[in-house]
C-alpha positions in Angstrom: -71.3 31.3 -50.7 -72.7 28.5 -52.9 -76.2 30.0 -52.8 -75.0 33.5 -53.7 -73.0 32.1 -56.7 -76.1 30.1 -57.7 -78.2 33.3 -57.7 -75.6 35.2 -59.7 -75.4 32.4 -62.2 -79.2 32.3 -62.4 -79.4 36.0 -63.3 -76.9 35.2 -66.1 -79.0 32.2 -67.1 -76.1 29.8 -66.4 -76.9 26.4 -64.8 -74.1 24.3 -63.3 -74.2 20.8 -61.8 -73.9 20.6 -58.1 -70.4 19.3 -58.3 -69.3 22.2 -60.6 -71.1 24.7 -58.4 -69.3 23.3 -55.3 -66.0 23.6 -57.1 -66.7 27.2 -58.2 -67.8 28.1 -54.6 -64.5 26.7 -53.2 -62.5 28.6 -55.9 -64.3 31.8 -54.9 -63.7 31.3 -51.2 -60.1 30.3 -52.0 -59.8 33.6 -54.0 -61.2 35.7 -51.2 -58.8 34.2 -48.7 -56.1 34.7 -51.3 -56.9 38.4 -51.4 -56.2 38.7 -47.6 -53.2 36.5 -48.0 -51.9 38.8 -50.8 -52.5 41.9 -48.8 -50.6 40.4 -45.8 -47.8 39.2 -48.0 -47.6 42.4 -49.9 -47.6 44.5 -46.7 -44.7 42.5 -45.3 -42.9 42.7 -48.6 -43.2 46.5 -48.8 -42.3 46.9 -45.1 -39.1 44.9 -45.6 -38.2 47.0 -48.6 -38.8 50.2 -46.6 -36.9 48.9 -43.6 -33.9 47.8 -45.7 -33.8 50.8 -48.0 -31.3 52.8 -45.8 -28.8 49.8 -46.1 -28.9 49.7 -49.9 -29.4 45.9 -50.0 -29.9 45.0 -53.6 -32.0 41.8 -52.8 -34.4 43.7 -50.5 -37.3 42.6 -52.6 -36.4 38.9 -52.4 -36.0 39.1 -48.6 -39.4 40.7 -48.4 -40.9 38.1 -50.6 -39.5 35.2 -48.5 -40.7 36.7 -45.2 -44.1 37.6 -46.7 -44.3 34.0 -48.0 -43.6 32.3 -44.7 -46.2 34.3 -42.7 -48.9 34.5 -45.3 -48.8 30.7 -46.1 -49.5 30.0 -42.5 -52.4 32.5 -42.6 -53.8 30.9 -45.8 -53.5 27.4 -44.4 -55.4 28.3 -41.3 -58.3 29.9 -43.2 -58.4 27.5 -46.1 -58.5 24.6 -43.7 -61.3 26.2 -41.7 -63.5 27.7 -44.5 -62.6 26.2 -47.9 -61.3 22.7 -47.7 -63.0 21.8 -44.4 -64.9 18.7 -45.7 -63.1 15.7 -44.4 -60.9 17.8 -42.1 -61.4 15.3 -39.3 -59.8 12.6 -41.5 -56.9 14.8 -42.5 -53.5 14.8 -40.8 -53.2 18.6 -40.0 -49.3 18.6 -39.9 -49.1 16.6 -43.1 -51.5 19.1 -44.8 -49.6 22.1 -43.5 -46.3 20.6 -44.9 -48.0 19.9 -48.2 -49.4 23.5 -48.2 -45.9 24.9 -47.6 -44.5 22.7 -50.4 -47.2 23.6 -52.9 -46.9 27.3 -52.1 -43.1 27.0 -52.1 -43.2 25.8 -55.7 -45.4 28.7 -56.7 -44.9 31.3 -53.9 -41.1 31.1 -53.6 -39.7 29.5 -56.7 -42.1 30.6 -59.4 -43.0 33.9 -57.8 -39.4 34.9 -57.3 -38.4 33.8 -60.8 -41.2 35.9 -62.1 -40.1 38.8 -59.8 -36.6 38.6 -61.2 -37.8 38.6 -64.7 -40.3 41.4 -64.1 -38.0 43.7 -62.0 -34.5 43.0 -63.3 -35.0 42.0 -66.9 -38.2 43.9 -67.8 -37.7 46.9 -65.5 -41.2 46.7 -64.0 -41.6 48.4 -60.7 -40.9 46.4 -57.5 -44.3 47.6 -56.2 -46.3 46.2 -59.2 -44.3 43.1 -60.2 -45.8 40.8 -57.5 -49.3 41.3 -58.8 -48.4 40.2 -62.3 -47.2 36.9 -61.0 -50.6 36.3 -59.3 -52.2 35.7 -62.7 -50.2 32.5 -62.9 -49.7 31.4 -59.3 -53.3 31.7 -57.9 -55.0 29.2 -60.2 -52.0 26.8 -59.8 -52.2 27.1 -56.0 -55.9 26.3 -56.0 -55.3 23.1 -57.9 -52.4 22.1 -55.8 -54.3 22.8 -52.5 -57.6 21.2 -53.5 -56.2 18.0 -55.0 -53.1 17.5 -53.0 -52.6 19.5 -49.8 -56.1 19.4 -48.5 -57.2 16.0 -50.0 -58.7 14.0 -47.2 -56.9 10.9 -46.2 -58.8 7.7 -47.1 -58.9 4.9 -44.6 -59.3 1.3 -45.7 -62.9 1.2 -44.5 -64.0 4.5 -46.1 -66.8 4.6 -48.6 -66.1 6.3 -51.9 -66.7 10.1 -51.8 -69.9 11.2 -53.5 -68.1 14.1 -55.2 -65.6 11.7 -56.7 -68.4 9.6 -58.1 -70.1 12.6 -59.6 -66.8 13.8 -61.1 -66.3 10.4 -62.7 -69.8 10.4 -64.2 -69.4 14.0 -65.7 
């Protein structure tokens, strides 16, 4: 992924430091996993609305959102741990990272997304089918930052040497 991004940036005559290029590659991979996460979450969301439609449950969209959240965060965690934030994975406590992932996504995926859904659907009259995508403009960048710098941050042991990426970030 890093080489592909480097080639694209080269065509555009844009040169980035290795640290910034690595960060951009992670963000792109995070975004691609996010697309699959969004499709899964949205599929569950729409399925629940469809299943609950005959029962005229007014909060059908919130129930769908919560179920989509629970399943899709587990999906995202697995793939982000394997493909995006895999550096230092052996030094990371997997259960602690999973808990942090759920907490970070809870802040954005449950609380913020549902507040935005309520505003978009109930206050602004935007379609239940379109409203979740508008919230992504806010929640995706916020989720990346929370995951990169908190949930998937590798645990430092007392004998660990400083991370080369941390040193390069300090120098930039």
